[in-house]
Every structure is written in structure tokens, then in C-alpha cells.
N, CA, C and O atoms as CSV, one atom per row, in Angstrom:
chain,resi,resn,atom,element,x,y,z
A,1,MET,N,N,163.939,77.584,41.505
A,1,MET,CA,C,163.063,77.449,42.117
A,1,MET,C,C,161.877,77.706,41.318
A,1,MET,O,O,161.873,78.405,40.304
A,2,THR,N,N,160.679,76.997,41.913
A,2,THR,CA,C,159.577,77.197,41.440
A,2,THR,C,C,158.882,78.300,42.168
A,2,THR,O,O,159.072,78.660,43.330
A,3,ALA,N,N,158.206,78.684,41.455
A,3,ALA,CA,C,157.035,80.086,42.141
A,3,ALA,C,C,155.976,79.476,42.423
A,3,ALA,O,O,155.302,78.805,41.641
A,4,LYS,N,N,155.759,79.683,43.609
A,4,LYS,CA,C,155.000,79.490,44.773
A,4,LYS,C,C,153.547,80.034,44.137
A,4,LYS,O,O,153.369,81.251,44.175
A,5,GLN,N,N,152.486,79.181,43.546
A,5,GLN,CA,C,151.266,79.620,42.932
A,5,GLN,C,C,150.376,79.945,44.176
A,5,GLN,O,O,150.075,79.099,45.019
A,6,THR,N,N,149.926,81.453,44.211
A,6,THR,CA,C,149.453,81.633,45.280
A,6,THR,C,C,147.666,81.066,44.985
A,6,THR,O,O,147.321,80.987,43.806
A,7,LYS,N,N,146.870,80.786,45.830
A,7,LYS,CA,C,145.587,80.450,45.808
A,7,LYS,C,C,144.660,81.566,46.541
A,7,LYS,O,O,144.739,81.832,47.741
A,8,THR,N,N,143.645,82.258,45.489
A,8,THR,CA,C,142.615,82.842,46.028
A,8,THR,C,C,141.630,82.404,46.746
A,8,THR,O,O,140.897,81.503,46.340
A,9,LYS,N,N,141.495,82.937,47.814
A,9,LYS,CA,C,140.395,82.095,48.912
A,9,LYS,C,C,139.377,82.848,48.703
A,9,LYS,O,O,139.495,84.060,48.884
A,10,LYS,N,N,138.152,82.292,48.276
A,10,LYS,CA,C,137.070,82.776,48.134
A,10,LYS,C,C,136.447,82.992,49.614
A,10,LYS,O,O,136.411,82.126,50.488
A,11,LYS,N,N,135.971,84.299,49.721
A,11,LYS,CA,C,135.092,84.541,50.962
A,11,LYS,C,C,134.157,84.018,50.969
A,11,LYS,O,O,133.491,83.903,49.940
A,12,PRO,N,N,133.698,83.412,52.379
A,12,PRO,CA,C,132.537,82.486,52.679
A,12,PRO,C,C,131.417,83.384,52.359
A,12,PRO,O,O,131.486,84.580,52.643
A,13,MET,N,N,130.301,82.829,51.735
A,13,MET,CA,C,128.927,83.652,51.563
A,13,MET,C,C,128.204,83.787,52.979
A,13,MET,O,O,128.110,82.899,53.826
A,14,THR,N,N,127.783,84.909,53.044
A,14,THR,CA,C,127.001,85.218,54.361
A,14,THR,C,C,125.614,85.253,54.128
A,14,THR,O,O,125.257,85.212,52.951
A,15,LEU,N,N,124.920,85.307,54.844
A,15,LEU,CA,C,123.155,85.337,54.884
A,15,LEU,C,C,122.942,86.309,53.923
A,15,LEU,O,O,122.479,86.233,52.785
A,16,ASP,N,N,123.459,87.453,54.734
A,16,ASP,CA,C,123.237,88.771,53.584
A,16,ASP,C,C,123.725,88.641,51.968
A,16,ASP,O,O,123.133,89.295,51.110
A,17,ASP,N,N,124.598,87.946,51.698
A,17,ASP,CA,C,124.831,87.364,50.416
A,17,ASP,C,C,123.768,86.537,49.663
A,17,ASP,O,O,123.437,86.624,48.481
A,18,PHE,N,N,123.271,85.639,50.714
A,18,PHE,CA,C,122.064,84.415,50.030
A,18,PHE,C,C,120.944,85.109,49.719
A,18,PHE,O,O,120.279,84.886,48.708
A,19,ALA,N,N,120.628,86.158,50.745
A,19,ALA,CA,C,119.570,87.263,50.418
A,19,ALA,C,C,119.576,88.013,49.043
A,19,ALA,O,O,118.663,87.960,48.219
A,20,VAL,N,N,120.703,88.697,48.922
A,20,VAL,CA,C,120.607,89.623,47.787
A,20,VAL,C,C,120.514,88.390,46.436
A,20,VAL,O,O,119.665,88.610,45.571
A,21,ALA,N,N,121.125,87.514,46.342
A,21,ALA,CA,C,121.133,86.550,45.155
A,21,ALA,C,C,119.761,85.946,44.707
A,21,ALA,O,O,119.241,85.669,43.626
A,22,ILE,N,N,119.362,85.856,46.209
A,22,ILE,CA,C,117.587,85.202,46.092
A,22,ILE,C,C,116.686,86.484,45.414
A,22,ILE,O,O,115.790,86.331,44.584
A,23,GLN,N,N,117.073,87.575,45.882
A,23,GLN,CA,C,116.149,88.598,45.283
A,23,GLN,C,C,116.878,89.225,44.233
A,23,GLN,O,O,116.806,90.450,44.145
A,24,LYS,N,N,117.625,88.528,43.358
A,24,LYS,CA,C,118.184,89.178,41.993
A,24,LYS,C,C,117.722,88.137,41.027
A,24,LYS,O,O,117.624,88.246,39.805
A,25,ASP,N,N,117.408,86.933,41.914
A,25,ASP,CA,C,116.765,85.934,41.014
A,25,ASP,C,C,115.240,85.961,41.105
A,25,ASP,O,O,114.641,85.369,40.208
A,26,HIS,N,N,114.568,86.528,42.003
A,26,HIS,CA,C,113.399,86.664,42.291
A,26,HIS,C,C,112.644,87.627,40.964
A,26,HIS,O,O,111.759,87.361,40.151
A,27,MET,N,N,113.412,88.740,41.200
A,27,MET,CA,C,113.371,89.712,40.294
A,27,MET,C,C,113.387,89.383,38.694
A,27,MET,O,O,112.423,89.665,37.982
A,28,ALA,N,N,114.471,88.812,38.237
A,28,ALA,CA,C,114.648,88.398,36.873
A,28,ALA,C,C,113.375,87.533,36.898
A,28,ALA,O,O,112.485,88.069,36.238
A,29,LEU,N,N,113.068,86.556,37.360
A,29,LEU,CA,C,112.244,85.652,37.476
A,29,LEU,C,C,110.846,86.681,36.977
A,29,LEU,O,O,110.468,86.557,35.812
A,30,ARG,N,N,110.256,87.488,37.719
A,30,ARG,CA,C,109.186,87.849,37.850
A,30,ARG,C,C,109.208,89.077,36.109
A,30,ARG,O,O,108.301,89.169,35.282
A,31,LYS,N,N,110.238,89.631,36.106
A,31,LYS,CA,C,110.467,90.218,34.814
A,31,LYS,C,C,110.138,89.136,33.556
A,31,LYS,O,O,109.318,89.415,32.682
A,32,ASP,N,N,110.808,87.999,33.581
A,32,ASP,CA,C,110.799,87.332,32.650
A,32,ASP,C,C,108.788,86.500,32.404
A,32,ASP,O,O,108.157,86.332,31.360
A,33,MET,N,N,108.469,86.252,33.571
A,33,MET,CA,C,107.132,86.136,33.933
A,33,MET,C,C,106.356,87.041,33.386
A,33,MET,O,O,105.342,86.535,32.903
A,34,ALA,N,N,106.449,88.472,33.240
A,34,ALA,CA,C,105.444,89.530,32.890
A,34,ALA,C,C,105.568,89.271,31.587
A,34,ALA,O,O,104.626,88.950,30.862
A,35,ALA,N,N,107.145,89.444,31.108
A,35,ALA,CA,C,107.180,89.616,29.497
A,35,ALA,C,C,106.434,88.399,28.833
A,35,ALA,O,O,105.754,88.656,27.839
A,36,GLY,N,N,106.485,87.251,29.230
A,36,GLY,CA,C,105.741,86.176,28.770
A,36,GLY,C,C,104.309,86.101,28.939
A,36,GLY,O,O,103.595,85.716,28.012
A,37,PHE,N,N,103.782,86.487,30.201
A,37,PHE,CA,C,102.203,86.911,30.288
A,37,PHE,C,C,101.975,88.230,29.256
A,37,PHE,O,O,100.781,88.288,28.962
A,38,ALA,N,N,102.646,89.152,28.709
A,38,ALA,CA,C,102.196,89.795,27.848
A,38,ALA,C,C,102.248,89.527,26.567
A,38,ALA,O,O,101.515,90.154,25.802
A,39,LYS,N,N,103.133,88.539,26.086
A,39,LYS,CA,C,103.423,87.952,25.089
A,39,LYS,C,C,101.833,87.278,24.551
A,39,LYS,O,O,101.066,87.630,23.654
A,40,VAL,N,N,101.782,86.203,25.526
A,40,VAL,CA,C,100.472,85.626,25.229
A,40,VAL,C,C,99.245,86.242,25.582
A,40,VAL,O,O,98.309,85.493,25.303
A,41,ARG,N,N,98.834,87.460,26.156
A,41,ARG,CA,C,97.974,88.221,25.982
A,41,ARG,C,C,97.922,88.748,24.872
A,41,ARG,O,O,96.804,88.643,24.369
A,42,ASP,N,N,98.710,89.315,24.218
A,42,ASP,CA,C,99.338,90.140,22.922
A,42,ASP,C,C,98.690,89.188,21.783
A,42,ASP,O,O,97.902,89.684,20.978
A,43,GLU,N,N,99.040,87.772,21.723
A,43,GLU,CA,C,98.592,86.876,20.778
A,43,GLU,C,C,97.139,86.245,20.933
A,43,GLU,O,O,96.737,85.598,19.966
A,44,MET,N,N,96.438,86.343,21.869
A,44,MET,CA,C,95.543,86.088,22.399
A,44,MET,C,C,94.182,87.153,22.088
A,44,MET,O,O,92.990,86.851,22.138
A,45,LYS,N,N,94.756,88.400,21.775
A,45,LYS,CA,C,93.864,89.445,21.700
A,45,LYS,C,C,92.949,89.346,20.470
A,45,LYS,O,O,91.746,89.598,20.534
A,46,GLU,N,N,93.642,88.931,19.239
A,46,GLU,CA,C,93.045,88.733,17.918
A,46,GLU,C,C,92.149,87.636,17.971
A,46,GLU,O,O,90.980,87.670,17.587
A,47,GLU,N,N,92.780,86.593,18.495
A,47,GLU,CA,C,91.757,85.205,18.653
A,47,GLU,C,C,90.644,85.512,19.179
A,47,GLU,O,O,89.584,85.150,18.667
A,48,VAL,N,N,90.711,86.335,20.454
A,48,VAL,CA,C,89.309,86.649,20.932
A,48,VAL,C,C,88.440,87.230,20.408
A,48,VAL,O,O,87.244,87.068,20.653
A,49,ARG,N,N,88.941,88.044,19.557
A,49,ARG,CA,C,88.208,89.118,18.781
A,49,ARG,C,C,87.757,88.304,17.756
A,49,ARG,O,O,86.963,88.972,17.094
A,50,GLN,N,N,87.864,87.272,17.331
A,50,GLN,CA,C,87.522,86.496,16.087
A,50,GLN,C,C,86.616,85.655,16.746
A,50,GLN,O,O,85.541,85.427,16.192
A,51,VAL,N,N,86.876,85.137,17.876
A,51,VAL,CA,C,85.445,84.238,18.383
A,51,VAL,C,C,84.457,85.228,18.612
A,51,VAL,O,O,83.330,84.977,18.186
A,52,ARG,N,N,84.670,86.420,19.264
A,52,ARG,CA,C,83.550,87.109,19.516
A,52,ARG,C,C,83.051,87.237,18.468
A,52,ARG,O,O,81.993,86.613,18.395
A,53,ALA,N,N,83.385,87.903,17.363
A,53,ALA,CA,C,82.900,87.837,15.927
A,53,ALA,C,C,81.704,86.891,15.574
A,53,ALA,O,O,80.499,87.108,15.440
A,54,GLU,N,N,82.472,85.759,15.472
A,54,GLU,CA,C,81.923,84.680,15.247
A,54,GLU,C,C,80.804,84.371,16.009
A,54,GLU,O,O,79.877,83.849,15.390
A,55,VAL,N,N,80.670,84.548,17.106
A,55,VAL,CA,C,79.481,84.310,18.204
A,55,VAL,C,C,78.467,85.276,18.034
A,55,VAL,O,O,77.328,84.819,18.129
A,56,GLY,N,N,78.569,86.551,17.799
A,56,GLY,CA,C,78.166,87.818,17.200
A,56,GLY,C,C,76.995,87.323,15.830
A,56,GLY,O,O,75.780,87.152,15.935
A,57,ILE,N,N,77.604,87.224,14.959
A,57,ILE,CA,C,76.913,86.361,13.825
A,57,ILE,C,C,76.177,85.071,14.234
A,57,ILE,O,O,74.964,85.065,14.026
A,58,GLY,N,N,76.643,84.159,14.694
A,58,GLY,CA,C,75.822,83.100,15.208
A,58,GLY,C,C,74.685,83.506,15.421
A,58,GLY,O,O,73.724,83.355,14.667
A,59,PHE,N,N,74.697,84.302,16.932
A,59,PHE,CA,C,73.452,84.516,17.636
A,59,PHE,C,C,72.733,85.606,16.344
A,59,PHE,O,O,71.758,84.977,15.933
A,60,ARG,N,N,72.791,86.403,15.883
A,60,ARG,CA,C,71.981,87.012,14.575
A,60,ARG,C,C,71.714,85.987,14.028
A,60,ARG,O,O,70.634,85.589,14.464
A,61,ASN,N,N,72.143,85.288,13.251
A,61,ASN,CA,C,71.596,83.961,12.609
A,61,ASN,C,C,70.528,83.255,13.339
A,61,ASN,O,O,69.463,83.085,12.745
A,62,LEU,N,N,70.657,82.842,14.486
A,62,LEU,CA,C,69.892,82.302,15.476
A,62,LEU,C,C,68.550,83.203,15.583
A,62,LEU,O,O,67.461,82.691,15.321
A,63,ASP,N,N,68.643,84.378,15.922
A,63,ASP,CA,C,67.510,85.464,16.327
A,63,ASP,C,C,66.773,85.040,15.032
A,63,ASP,O,O,65.750,84.365,15.150
A,64,ALA,N,N,67.217,85.384,13.821
A,64,ALA,CA,C,66.690,85.339,12.261
A,64,ALA,C,C,65.628,84.004,12.056
A,64,ALA,O,O,64.497,84.075,11.574
A,65,ASP,N,N,66.200,82.978,12.474
A,65,ASP,CA,C,65.814,81.760,12.491
A,65,ASP,C,C,64.499,81.479,13.433
A,65,ASP,O,O,63.439,80.931,13.129
A,66,VAL,N,N,64.963,82.082,14.776
A,66,VAL,CA,C,63.842,81.622,15.592
A,66,VAL,C,C,62.692,82.994,15.172
A,66,VAL,O,O,61.542,82.847,15.585
A,67,LYS,N,N,62.998,84.229,14.405
A,67,LYS,CA,C,61.715,84.643,13.830
A,67,LYS,C,C,61.302,84.168,13.019
A,67,LYS,O,O,60.076,84.105,13.104
A,68,MET,N,N,61.749,83.695,12.071
A,68,MET,CA,C,61.341,83.108,10.958
A,68,MET,C,C,60.248,81.761,11.279
A,68,MET,O,O,59.308,81.503,10.528
A,69,ILE,N,N,60.535,81.051,12.408
A,69,ILE,CA,C,59.892,80.228,13.003
A,69,ILE,C,C,58.933,80.395,13.560
A,69,ILE,O,O,58.106,79.487,13.483
A,70,THR,N,N,58.580,81.652,14.397
A,70,THR,CA,C,57.825,81.957,15.144
A,70,THR,C,C,56.800,82.710,14.320
A,70,THR,O,O,55.676,82.875,14.793
A,71,ASP,N,N,57.151,83.239,12.964
A,71,ASP,CA,C,56.443,83.558,12.133
A,71,ASP,C,C,55.196,82.818,11.244
A,71,ASP,O,O,54.110,83.213,10.819
A,72,ALA,N,N,56.016,81.396,11.189
A,72,ALA,CA,C,55.515,80.454,10.542
A,72,ALA,C,C,54.589,79.556,11.229
A,72,ALA,O,O,53.814,78.757,10.705
A,73,MET,N,N,54.775,79.798,12.495
A,73,MET,CA,C,54.099,78.805,13.591
A,73,MET,C,C,52.463,79.418,13.571
A,73,MET,O,O,51.985,80.524,13.318
A,74,VAL,N,N,51.817,77.924,14.025
A,74,VAL,CA,C,50.349,78.492,13.843
A,74,VAL,C,C,49.866,77.976,15.428
A,74,VAL,O,O,50.381,76.955,15.883
A,75,SER,N,N,48.790,78.789,16.281
A,75,SER,CA,C,48.556,78.506,17.422
A,75,SER,C,C,47.524,77.303,17.542
A,75,SER,O,O,47.009,76.778,16.555
A,76,LYS,N,N,47.284,76.937,18.804
A,76,LYS,CA,C,46.643,75.564,18.524
A,76,LYS,C,C,44.878,76.115,18.260
A,76,LYS,O,O,44.020,75.599,17.543
A,77,ALA,N,N,44.811,77.076,18.956
A,77,ALA,CA,C,43.455,77.801,18.574
A,77,ALA,C,C,43.240,77.853,17.091
A,77,ALA,O,O,42.350,77.184,16.565
A,78,ASP,N,N,44.055,78.650,16.395
A,78,ASP,CA,C,43.991,78.885,15.095
A,78,ASP,C,C,43.917,77.459,14.110
A,78,ASP,O,O,43.282,77.176,13.094
A,79,LEU,N,N,44.627,76.934,14.722
A,79,LEU,CA,C,44.524,75.158,13.992
A,79,LEU,C,C,43.224,74.730,14.158
A,79,LEU,O,O,42.588,74.432,13.147
A,80,ALA,N,N,42.634,74.632,15.407
A,80,ALA,CA,C,41.194,74.248,15.580
A,80,ALA,C,C,40.353,74.774,15.141
A,80,ALA,O,O,39.368,74.103,14.835
A,81,ASN,N,N,40.349,76.019,14.940
A,81,ASN,CA,C,39.163,76.974,14.064
A,81,ASN,C,C,39.443,76.452,12.981
A,81,ASN,O,O,38.446,75.922,12.489
A,82,THR,N,N,40.488,76.336,12.274
A,82,THR,CA,C,40.675,76.102,10.835
A,82,THR,C,C,40.163,74.902,10.227
A,82,THR,O,O,39.638,74.846,9.115
A,83,LEU,N,N,40.375,73.807,11.141
A,83,LEU,CA,C,39.870,72.300,10.815
A,83,LEU,C,C,38.559,72.260,11.045
A,83,LEU,O,O,37.881,71.712,10.177
A,84,ALA,N,N,37.715,72.939,12.513
A,84,ALA,CA,C,36.238,73.147,12.505
A,84,ALA,C,C,35.647,73.876,11.200
A,84,ALA,O,O,34.467,73.664,10.924
A,85,GLU,N,N,36.384,74.692,10.418
A,85,GLU,CA,C,35.611,75.423,9.409
A,85,GLU,C,C,36.104,74.379,8.101
A,85,GLU,O,O,35.273,74.353,7.193
A,86,GLU,N,N,37.007,73.748,7.937
A,86,GLU,CA,C,37.223,72.807,6.982
A,86,GLU,C,C,36.370,71.676,6.672
A,86,GLU,O,O,36.020,71.155,5.613
A,87,LEU,N,N,36.021,71.331,8.486
A,87,LEU,CA,C,34.832,70.010,8.440
A,87,LEU,C,C,33.645,70.393,8.083
A,87,LEU,O,O,32.883,69.628,7.491
A,88,ALA,N,N,33.284,71.792,8.434
A,88,ALA,CA,C,32.052,72.166,8.249
A,88,ALA,C,C,32.104,72.203,6.540
A,88,ALA,O,O,31.066,71.698,6.112
A,89,LYS,N,N,32.681,72.490,5.837
A,89,LYS,CA,C,32.642,72.776,4.624
A,89,LYS,C,C,32.646,71.574,3.814
A,89,LYS,O,O,32.550,71.605,2.587
A,90,SER,N,N,32.776,70.352,4.605
A,90,SER,CA,C,32.934,68.984,4.186
A,90,SER,C,C,31.301,68.267,3.772
A,90,SER,O,O,30.247,68.442,4.385
A,91,PRO,N,N,31.535,67.447,2.557
A,91,PRO,CA,C,29.843,67.245,2.149
A,91,PRO,C,C,29.173,66.109,3.855
A,91,PRO,O,O,28.021,65.912,4.242
A,92,TYR,N,N,30.078,65.786,4.246
A,92,TYR,CA,C,29.752,65.072,5.128
A,92,TYR,C,C,29.192,65.530,6.742
A,92,TYR,O,O,28.778,64.881,7.702
A,93,ALA,N,N,29.400,66.868,6.498
A,93,ALA,CA,C,29.470,67.788,8.183
A,93,ALA,C,C,28.141,67.301,8.788
A,93,ALA,O,O,28.136,66.690,9.857
A,94,ARG,N,N,26.792,67.625,7.970
A,94,ARG,CA,C,25.880,67.095,8.634
A,94,ARG,C,C,25.642,65.736,9.035
A,94,ARG,O,O,25.069,65.623,10.119
A,95,GLN,N,N,25.937,64.686,8.435
A,95,GLN,CA,C,25.999,63.300,9.209
A,95,GLN,C,C,26.727,63.420,10.342
A,95,GLN,O,O,26.200,63.171,11.427
A,96,ILE,N,N,27.978,63.799,10.253
A,96,ILE,CA,C,28.621,64.119,10.962
A,96,ILE,C,C,28.554,64.399,12.589
A,96,ILE,O,O,29.106,63.938,13.587
A,97,GLN,N,N,27.536,65.450,12.287
A,97,GLN,CA,C,26.971,66.456,13.432
A,97,GLN,C,C,25.826,65.538,13.957
A,97,GLN,O,O,25.633,65.344,15.157
A,98,ASP,N,N,25.182,65.061,13.086
A,98,ASP,CA,C,24.061,64.210,13.342
A,98,ASP,C,C,24.416,62.827,14.331
A,98,ASP,O,O,23.743,62.438,15.285
A,99,LEU,N,N,25.625,62.245,13.819
A,99,LEU,CA,C,25.889,60.787,14.632
A,99,LEU,C,C,26.590,61.489,15.797
A,99,LEU,O,O,26.424,60.766,16.780
A,100,GLN,N,N,27.418,62.757,16.183
A,100,GLN,CA,C,27.858,63.251,17.187
A,100,GLN,C,C,26.390,63.342,18.474
A,100,GLN,O,O,26.413,63.000,19.656
A,101,THR,N,N,25.461,63.817,17.820
A,101,THR,CA,C,24.295,64.150,18.314
A,101,THR,C,C,23.699,62.819,19.053
A,101,THR,O,O,23.151,62.865,20.154
A,102,ARG,N,N,23.873,61.708,18.341
A,102,ARG,CA,C,23.160,60.612,18.752
A,102,ARG,C,C,24.002,59.903,19.811
A,102,ARG,O,O,23.440,59.325,20.742
A,103,VAL,N,N,25.435,59.931,19.691
A,103,VAL,CA,C,26.227,59.588,20.542
A,103,VAL,C,C,26.003,60.344,22.176
A,103,VAL,O,O,25.955,59.987,23.353
A,104,ASN,N,N,25.931,61.285,21.566
A,104,ASN,CA,C,25.577,62.231,23.153
A,104,ASN,C,C,24.525,61.981,23.654
A,104,ASN,O,O,24.571,61.793,24.869
A,105,VAL,N,N,23.085,61.865,22.937
A,105,VAL,CA,C,21.945,61.374,23.926
A,105,VAL,C,C,22.256,60.079,24.410
A,105,VAL,O,O,21.942,59.863,25.580
A,106,LEU,N,N,23.058,58.741,23.471
A,106,LEU,CA,C,23.051,57.578,23.984
A,106,LEU,C,C,23.918,57.490,25.379
A,106,LEU,O,O,23.744,56.635,26.248
A,107,GLU,N,N,24.779,58.433,25.411
A,107,GLU,CA,C,25.974,58.508,26.689
A,107,GLU,C,C,25.281,58.994,27.653
A,107,GLU,O,O,25.890,58.994,28.723
A,108,THR,N,N,24.038,59.486,27.688
A,108,THR,CA,C,23.430,60.538,28.014
A,108,THR,C,C,22.489,59.252,29.160
A,108,THR,O,O,22.423,59.187,30.387
A,109,LYS,N,N,22.057,58.634,28.383
A,109,LYS,CA,C,21.155,57.662,28.535
A,109,LYS,C,C,21.315,56.735,29.967
A,109,LYS,O,O,20.722,56.575,31.035
A,110,VAL,N,N,22.933,56.073,29.007
A,110,VAL,CA,C,23.790,54.736,29.732
A,110,VAL,C,C,24.186,55.740,31.120
A,110,VAL,O,O,24.563,55.238,32.179
A,111,GLY,N,N,24.076,56.795,30.975
A,111,GLY,CA,C,25.183,57.477,32.125
A,111,GLY,C,C,26.451,57.534,31.873
A,111,GLY,O,O,26.864,57.220,32.989
A,112,ILE,N,N,27.206,57.668,31.366
A,112,ILE,CA,C,28.219,57.901,30.835
A,112,ILE,C,C,28.914,59.332,30.712
A,112,ILE,O,O,29.005,59.814,29.583
A,113,LYS,N,N,29.320,59.911,31.609
A,113,LYS,CA,C,29.558,61.570,31.363
A,113,LYS,C,C,30.433,61.597,30.018
A,113,LYS,O,O,31.398,60.887,29.737
A,114,THR,N,N,29.753,62.741,29.172
A,114,THR,CA,C,29.568,63.187,28.075
A,114,THR,C,C,31.530,63.764,27.984
A,114,THR,O,O,32.054,64.504,28.817
A,115,THR,N,N,32.118,63.261,26.969
A,115,THR,CA,C,33.155,63.597,26.842
A,115,THR,C,C,33.752,64.473,25.845
A,115,THR,O,O,33.237,64.311,24.738
A,116,ARG,N,N,34.694,65.371,25.882
A,116,ARG,CA,C,34.772,66.539,24.580
A,116,ARG,C,C,35.592,65.391,23.722
A,116,ARG,O,O,36.096,64.389,24.229
A,117,ARG,N,N,35.618,65.670,22.588
A,117,ARG,CA,C,35.939,65.425,21.654
A,117,ARG,C,C,36.572,66.326,20.636
A,117,ARG,O,O,36.179,67.462,20.372
A,118,ALA,N,N,37.560,65.728,20.107
A,118,ALA,CA,C,38.496,66.848,18.994
A,118,ALA,C,C,37.463,67.191,17.661
A,118,ALA,O,O,36.674,66.384,17.169
A,119,ALA,N,N,37.663,68.475,17.254
A,119,ALA,CA,C,37.060,68.729,16.223
A,119,ALA,C,C,36.787,67.822,15.130
A,119,ALA,O,O,36.164,68.214,14.143
């Protein structure tokens, strides 16, 4: 005679069993995600520190460049005064002034409004 093999019947899963299985999977997933995010955060810390250092150096260099440029810049009034002084030193300064006076007289006789000219 052959021995009869007994099959064990699995107990059907109840709703509570599904809920427990889902809860276990959910908790395992949360732990894995937390560990993954912590790893990424640790990896990024050094990179963020380097970027901040580079940006700080860049801004310091930019500040130095802006200061150098503003120190070297000349205002419009300073330039006009310098040009007027240099023109006054010119050997033709008297002739230029005489011609300007004659142009102004002619403009007033003709009725043209006197315009302001550059130095």
C-alpha cells in the first residue's frame, strides 16, 4: 500500500492578515527611504560646502573689481572741467572764444535760440 500524502491546507488570508502585511511593507519602505535620503544628504554636504566657498570667493573678487573700477572712474563733471582747462591752455583758445561769441551774436540777430555747446 502506498502511503497517503497529506496536503496541508493553507489558511485563507483574512482582511486583518492583508492589513498587517501592508503595514510591514510600508514600514520597511519608509526605513529604506529614510536611509536613502540620509545617504544623499551626507553626500551633498561636502558639495554644498564647496559651492558656498567658491561663491564666497567669487563675490570677494567681484567686490574688489567693482571697487577698482569705481576708483578709476571719472565723473562727467570732472571730465568737463578737465576738458575746459585743457582747452583754455590751447594756443587757439582765444580764437575759439572769439568765434563762439560771434556765433552767439549771429544767432540772436537771426532769431535762433542759443544752444548750449560742449566744452
